[in-house]
C-alpha positions in Angstrom: 30.2 -3.5 -11.4 28.1 -6.5 -10.5 24.5 -7.2 -10.2 24.5 -7.0 -6.5 24.9 -3.2 -6.6 21.4 -2.7 -8.0 19.9 -4.7 -5.1 19.6 -4.5 -1.3 22.8 -4.6 0.5 21.6 -6.4 3.7 18.8 -8.8 4.7 17.5 -6.4 7.3 17.4 -3.6 4.7 15.3 -5.9 2.4 12.9 -6.8 5.3 12.4 -3.3 6.5 11.8 -2.0 2.9 9.2 -4.8 2.4 7.6 -4.1 5.8 7.5 -0.4 4.9 5.7 -1.2 1.7 3.2 -3.3 3.6 2.6 -0.7 6.4 0.6 2.2 4.9 -2.7 4.0 5.1 -4.5 0.7 5.1 -3.0 -0.1 8.5 -3.4 3.3 10.1 -6.6 4.4 8.5 -8.5 1.4 7.0 -7.9 -1.0 9.9 -9.1 1.2 12.8 -12.4 2.2 11.1 -13.1 -1.3 9.9 -12.3 -2.6 13.3 -14.8 -0.1 14.8 -17.5 -1.2 12.3 -17.0 -4.9 12.9 -17.0 -5.5 16.7 -13.5 -4.6 17.8 -11.3 -7.4 19.2 -13.0 -10.2 17.3 -12.2 -8.4 14.0 -8.6 -8.0 15.2 -8.3 -11.7 16.0 -9.6 -12.8 12.5 -7.4 -10.2 10.8 -4.2 -11.5 12.5 -5.2 -15.1 11.6 -5.7 -14.1 8.0 -2.3 -12.5 7.8 -0.9 -16.0 8.4 -3.4 -17.9 6.2 -3.7 -15.6 3.2 -1.1 -12.9 3.4 2.1 -14.7 4.4 1.7 -17.4 1.7 0.9 -15.0 -1.1 3.8 -12.8 0.0 6.2 -15.7 -0.1 5.0 -16.6 -3.6 5.6 -13.0 -4.8 9.0 -12.8 -3.2 10.0 -16.1 -4.9 8.8 -15.0 -8.3 10.9 -11.9 -8.0 14.1 -13.5 -6.8 13.8 -16.4 -9.3 13.9 -14.0 -12.2 15.9 -11.0 -10.8 13.9 -8.8 -13.2 10.9 -6.6 -13.4 7.4 -8.1 -13.0 6.8 -8.6 -16.8 10.1 -10.5 -17.2 9.5 -12.3 -14.0 6.2 -13.8 -15.2 7.6 -14.4 -18.7 10.4 -16.5 -17.0 7.6 -18.8 -15.7 5.7 -18.9 -18.9 5.7 -16.5 -21.9 1.9 -16.7 -21.9 1.8 -15.4 -18.3 3.7 -12.1 -19.0 0.4 -10.2 -19.2 0.0 -10.8 -15.5 3.4 -9.0 -15.0 2.2 -6.1 -17.1 -1.0 -6.0 -15.0 1.0 -5.5 -11.8 2.7 -2.6 -13.5 -0.7 -1.0 -14.4 -2.1 -1.5 -10.9 0.5 0.5 -8.9 0.4 3.2 -11.6 -3.4 3.5 -10.9 -2.9 3.4 -7.2 -0.3 6.2 -7.3 -2.9 8.6 -8.9 -5.0 8.6 -5.7 -2.4 7.6 -3.1 -0.4 10.7 -3.8 -3.5 12.7 -2.9 -4.0 10.9 0.4 -0.3 11.4 1.1 -0.8 15.1 0.6 -3.6 15.1 3.1 -1.3 13.5 5.7 1.3 16.2 5.1 -1.3 19.0 5.4 -2.6 17.6 8.7 0.9 17.1 10.1 1.9 20.7 9.2 -1.4 22.0 10.6 -1.1 20.3 14.0 -0.4 23.5 16.0 -2.8 25.6 14.0 -5.7 23.2 14.5 -7.1 20.6 12.0 -10.5 20.1 13.5 -13.3 21.2 11.1 -10.9 21.8 8.3 -11.5 18.7 6.2 -14.1 20.2 3.9 -12.3 23.5 3.5 -9.0 21.8 2.6 -10.5 19.3 0.3 -12.3 22.0 -1.6 -9.1 24.1 -2.0 -7.7 22.6 -5.2 -4.5 24.6 -5.2 -3.7 23.7 -1.6 -4.4 20.0 -2.3 -2.1 20.1 -5.4 0.6 21.8 -3.4 0.6 19.3 -0.6 0.4 16.4 -3.0 3.5 17.6 -4.7 5.3 18.1 -1.4 4.5 14.5 -0.5 5.6 13.2 -4.0 9.0 15.0 -4.0 10.8 13.0 -1.3 9.4 9.7 -2.7 10.8 10.6 -6.1 14.2 11.6 -4.6 14.4 8.3 -2.6 13.7 6.1 -5.7 16.0 8.1 -7.9 18.8 7.4 -5.4 18.4 3.7 -6.2 17.5 0.5 -4.3 20.5 0.4 -1.9 21.3 4.1 -1.6 17.7 5.3 -1.6 15.0 2.7 -0.7 17.1 0.6 1.7 18.6 3.6 3.6 15.2 5.3 3.8 13.6 2.1 5.1 16.2 1.7 7.8 15.5 5.3 9.0 11.7 5.6 8.4 10.3 2.3 9.7 12.0 2.4 13.1 11.0 6.1 13.4 7.4 5.1 12.7 7.6 2.3 15.3 9.0 4.6 18.0 6.3 7.2 17.3 3.5 4.6 17.5 4.8 3.2 20.8 5.0 6.8 22.3 1.5 7.6 21.1 0.2 4.3 22.4 1.7 4.9 25.8 0.3 8.4 26.0 -3.1 7.2 24.9 -3.2 4.5 27.6 -2.5 7.2 30.3 -5.4 9.5 29.3 -7.7 8.3 32.1 -11.5 8.2 31.9 -12.8 6.0 29.1 -9.4 4.3 28.4 -10.4 1.0 30.1 -13.6 0.8 27.9 -11.5 1.5 24.8 -9.1 -1.3 25.7 -12.0 -3.7 26.4 -13.5 -2.9 23.0 -10.2 -3.5 21.3 -8.7 -6.5 23.2 -11.6 -8.5 24.6 -13.2 -10.4 21.7 -16.9 -10.9 21.4 -17.4 -13.1 18.4 -21.2 -12.7 18.6 -20.6 -9.2 17.1 -18.7 -10.4 14.2 -20.8 -11.1 11.1 -19.9 -13.0 7.9 -19.3 -9.6 6.2 -16.9 -8.7 9.0 -14.9 -11.9 8.5 -14.6 -11.2 4.8 -13.6 -7.6 5.6 -10.9 -8.9 7.9 -9.7 -11.3 5.2 -9.5 -8.5 2.7 -7.9 -6.1 5.1 -5.1 -8.6 5.8 -4.6 -9.1 2.1 -4.5 -5.4 1.3 -2.4 -4.3 4.3 0.5 -6.5 3.1 0.7 -4.7 -0.4 0.0 -8.0 -2.2 -1.1 -8.0 -5.8 0.5 -4.7 -6.8 4.0 -6.0 -7.8 5.8 -4.5 -4.8 6.9 -7.8 -3.3 7.9 -9.2 -6.6 10.0 -6.1 -7.3 11.6 -6.1 -3.9 12.1 -9.9 -4.1 14.0 -9.4 -7.4 16.5 -7.2 -5.5 17.0 -9.6 -2.6 20.3 -11.4 -2.2 20.8 -15.2 -2.9 21.5 -15.8 0.8 18.3 -14.2 2.0 15.9 -16.8 3.6 12.6 -15.8 2.0 10.6 -17.8 4.5 12.3 -16.0 7.4 11.9 -12.6 5.7 8.2 -13.3 5.1 7.7 -14.0 8.7 9.5 -10.9 9.8 7.6 -8.7 7.4 4.2 -10.1 8.5 5.1 -9.7 12.2 6.2 -6.1 11.7 3.0 -5.4 9.7 0.9 -7.0 12.4 2.7 -5.3 15.2 2.4 -1.8 13.7 -1.3 -2.4 12.8 -2.0 -3.6 16.4 -0.3 -0.6 17.8 -2.3 1.7 15.6 -5.5 0.4 17.2 -3.9 0.6 20.7 -3.1 4.3 20.0 -6.5 5.2 18.6 -9.2 3.4 20.5 -8.3 4.4 24.1 -8.1 8.0 22.9 -11.4 7.9 21.1 -13.2 6.3 24.1 -11.6 8.9 26.4 -12.8 11.7 24.2 -16.3 10.2 24.2 -16.3 9.9 28.0 -15.2 13.5 28.7 -17.1 15.2 25.9 -20.3 13.4 26.3 -20.4 12.6 22.6 -21.7 9.1 21.6 -19.4 6.8 19.8 -21.7 6.6 16.9 -21.7 10.4 16.6 -17.9 10.3 16.4 -18.0 8.4 13.1 -15.8 5.6 14.4 -17.1 3.2 11.7 -16.4 5.5 8.7 -13.5 6.8 6.6 -13.8 10.2 8.3 -12.1 8.7 11.4 -8.7 10.0 10.5 -9.4 13.4 9.0 -12.5 14.4 11.0 -12.8 12.5 14.3 -9.2 12.3 15.4 -8.5 16.0 14.8 -11.5 16.7 17.1 -9.9 14.4 19.8 -6.5 16.1 19.5 -8.0 19.6 19.7 -9.8 18.7 22.9 -6.5 17.8 24.5 -5.0 21.3 24.2 -1.2 21.6 23.8 -0.7 17.9 24.4 -3.2 17.1 21.7 -1.3 19.4 19.3 1.9 17.4 20.0 -0.1 14.2 19.7 -1.4 15.4 16.4 2.0 16.2 15.0 3.4 12.8 16.0 0.4 10.9 14.7 0.1 12.6 11.3 3.9 12.6 10.8 3.9 8.9 11.4 1.0 8.5 9.0 2.8 10.5 6.3 5.9 8.3 6.8 3.7 5.2 6.4 2.2 6.6 3.2 5.7 7.5 2.0 7.2 4.0 2.5 4.2 2.5 0.6 4.4 5.0 -2.3 8.1 4.3 -2.7 7.5 0.6 -3.3 4.8 1.0 -5.9 6.8 3.8 -7.6 9.7 1.4 -7.8 7.5 -1.3 -9.5 6.7 1.0 -12.5 10.2 2.6 -12.5 12.0 -0.8 -12.6 9.9 -1.9 -15.6 10.5 1.4 -17.6 14.3 1.3 -16.9 14.7 -2.3 -17.9 12.3 -2.4 -20.9 13.2 1.0 -22.4 16.8 1.3 -21.2 16.4 4.7 -19.8 18.2 6.3 -16.8 16.6 6.0 -13.4 16.2 9.7 -13.0 14.3 10.0 -16.3 12.1 7.0 -15.5 11.1 8.3 -12.1 10.5 11.8 -13.4 8.2 10.4 -16.2 6.2 8.3 -13.7 5.9 10.9 -11.0 4.9 13.8 -13.3 2.4 11.6 -15.1 0.8 10.4 -11.9 0.9 13.9 -10.4 -1.0 15.2 -13.4 -3.6 12.5 -13.1 -3.9 13.1 -9.4 -5.2 16.6 -10.0 -8.7 15.5 -11.2 -8.7 12.9 -8.4 -8.1 15.5 -5.8 -10.8 17.8 -7.4 -13.3 15.0 -7.5 -12.7 14.1 -3.8 -13.0 17.8 -2.8 -16.3 18.2 -4.7 -17.7 15.0 -3.1 -16.6 15.9 0.4 -18.4 19.3 0.1 -21.5 17.8 -1.3 -21.1 19.1 -4.9 -21.7 17.1 -8.0 -19.1 16.7 -10.6 -16.1 14.5 -11.7 -17.8 11.3 -10.6 -18.1 8.0 -12.4 -20.4 5.1 -11.5 -21.7 7.1 -8.5 -18.2 7.5 -6.9 -15.6 10.1 -6.8 -12.5 9.2 -8.7 -10.5 8.3 -5.6 -13.1 5.8 -4.5 -13.5 4.5 -8.1 -9.7 3.8 -8.5 -9.6 2.3 -5.0 -12.5 0.0 -5.8 -11.0 -1.2 -9.1 -7.5 -1.8 -7.7 -8.1 -3.0 -4.2 -11.4 -5.0 -4.6 -10.8 -6.5 -8.0 -7.4 -6.2 -9.7 -5.1 -6.8 -6.7 -6.8 -10.1 -5.6 -6.7 -11.3 -9.2 -2.9 -10.5 -9.4 -2.2 -12.2 -6.0 -4.2 -15.3 -7.1 -2.1 -15.4 -10.3 1.1 -15.4 -8.2 -0.1 -18.3 -6.1 -1.2 -20.3 -9.2 2.1 -19.5 -10.9 4.2 -20.7 -8.0 1.9 -23.6 -7.1 1.2 -25.0 -10.5 3.1 -23.4 -13.3 6.7 -23.8 -12.0 8.6 -27.0 -12.7 7.9 -29.6 -10.0 11.4 -29.4 -8.8 10.9 -25.7 -7.9 7.5 -25.9 -6.3 7.0 -25.4 -2.6 6.6 -28.7 -0.6 4.9 -29.7 2.6 2.7 -27.2 4.4 3.8 -24.2 2.3 3.1 -26.2 -0.9 -0.4 -27.1 0.2 -1.2 -23.6 1.2 0.1 -21.9 -2.0 -1.6 -24.5 -4.3 -4.9 -24.9 -2.6 -5.8 -23.1 0.6 -4.6 -19.6 -0.1 -6.0 -19.5 -3.7 -9.4 -20.6 -2.4 -9.4 -17.8 0.2 -8.3 -15.2 -2.3 -11.1 -16.4 -4.7 -13.6 -15.9 -1.8 -12.3 -12.4 -1.2 -12.5 -11.6 -4.9 -15.9 -13.1 -5.5 -17.6 -11.6 -2.4 -15.9 -8.3 -3.2 -17.5 -8.3 -6.6 -20.8 -9.4 -5.3 -20.9 -6.7 -2.7 -20.1 -4.2 -5.5 -22.8 -5.4 -7.8 -25.5 -6.2 -5.3 -24.7 -4.3 -2.1 -26.6 -4.8 1.1 -28.8 -1.9 1.8 -30.8 -2.1 5.1 -30.3 -5.8 5.2 -31.4 -6.5 1.6 -29.3 -7.1 -1.5 -30.1 -4.5 -4.2 -28.7 -4.6 -7.7 -26.3 -1.7 -8.4 -25.7 -0.6 -12.1 -22.9 1.5 -10.9 -21.2 -1.5 -9.2 -21.6 -3.5 -12.4 -20.1 -0.7 -14.3 -17.0 -0.7 -12.1 -16.7 -4.5 -12.6 -16.9 -4.1 -16.3 -14.2 -1.3 -16.2 -11.9 -3.6 -14.3 -12.5 -6.4 -16.8 -11.8 -3.9 -19.6 -8.5 -3.0 -18.0 -7.5 -6.6 -17.8 -8.5 -7.2 -21.4 -6.5 -4.2 -22.6 -3.5 -5.3 -20.6 -3.6 -8.8 -22.2 -3.9 -7.3 -25.7 -1.0 -4.9 -25.0 1.2 -7.7 -23.8 0.6 -10.1 -26.7 0.7 -7.4 -29.4 3.7 -5.4 -28.1 5.7 -7.2 -25.4 5.4 -11.0 -25.7 8.1 -11.4 -28.3 10.3 -8.5 -27.2 13.0 -8.3 -24.6 11.7 -6.8 -21.4 15.0 -6.6 -19.6 16.3 -7.6 -16.2 18.2 -6.3 -13.1 21.4 -7.4 -14.9 20.7 -5.0 -17.8 20.0 -2.2 -15.3 23.3 -2.9 -13.4 25.3 -2.9 -16.7 23.7 0.4 -17.7 24.6 1.9 -14.3 28.2 0.6 -14.8 28.5 2.2 -18.2 27.2 5.5 -16.9 29.5 5.4 -13.9 32.5 4.7 -16.1 31.6 7.5 -18.5 31.2 9.9 -15.5 34.5 8.9 -14.0 36.2 9.3 -17.4 34.7 12.7 -17.8 36.0 13.7 -14.3 39.5 12.5 -15.2 39.6 14.5 -18.4 38.3 17.5 -16.5 41.1 17.2 -14.0 43.9 17.2 -16.6 45.8 20.5 -16.8 46.2 21.9 -20.3 49.8 21.9 -21.6 
């Protein structure tokens, strides 16, 4: 048994798994409504540029950290400097927090996919308020993710990626082609999406595009470090980074190509104004699109099934990667079997997802309760992780690779300049302006101090402080394991299993 068995078997498997991690609800949900709110094609242009300037460099840095150590995120940062291990622990905490609300959103996609032929229009509030139904669909979404991660990197994650990502791409292409053939209003939708008018793009829109590019690549949550640790020595990380970014950009582009012509067509034939359709809000996926699908009759039901199935697949490939981050750490630090580690993480996050789902349901239906700092728990966790902790973690990755590694290992040339200077500056801009918008949000053109926003910032700071304390008090001077330890444990279990089979096959004398 060698270490290779615990990693990806092929380069394409590694790239598809990483792309699957990157492509998620941020691409299919966040990108369309943010594009709607920020001028359309101009936002798309800036977003794609930011993938190259911010996302690709940070991704390459995270891949390199993982492959350099061939270990979980804590051990990976400890291998750079023992004092930096806390950052590795932070990127175990971040995906654990994300899972608590991402599982709920995944459950929503499952519900809407299954309800395509019954009709989803107008059911958002009803479903959100039915706690039992939300818990059921959340569990249905979590089970295949757990099964895939339990099967391991090569036999689970890699095989799933090779099946799911091409499936998602084919579905998106089909939906895009159908959307382009709808007729009235399609041309206007294409003009909105593909003809840039930079006069409509504000400074806030540019910052939003920068942040969207960063978040849509799953940076700052440990996924790329973990997947990088399982990549083979012969994998060209620069090539793989380019492939992953291109796939992420392509799927994101196609999501807009599928959605905007259909929305403009619906507006044209129904007489509804675009503003009334809520194109610039988060209700685009679960309120507006079901209305569009319902208006298309049987074709719309098929369209709905394809779209929400694809969305569920995107959510699944993302949840697999962040589940693997936490699972890998538990396996290697505490020397437990993969099945037990996955079960612990999934059951814990499912339990914590229950109040998150209840909180969202109350908020959607206009009822008070289970809110903190003026937000439901889903929005709160999303704000803490996406706006504050993930940029901080990605910044740490760039600084670690650009400044902390021995000079002989640092990137040179253009990549070196980007990872040491340009990308960190851009990430700091994202982080600072995200915090500013949280503390003093713009309301009717004026900045107004928000105690709730300040409370969220303090909560994020408190999480970082607790993570630092936990690392230096518990983990700094202890072995936190590696992929080699995991492979050896797998080998011992395989040998014991085979020995048991051989004994079982012996006939009694």
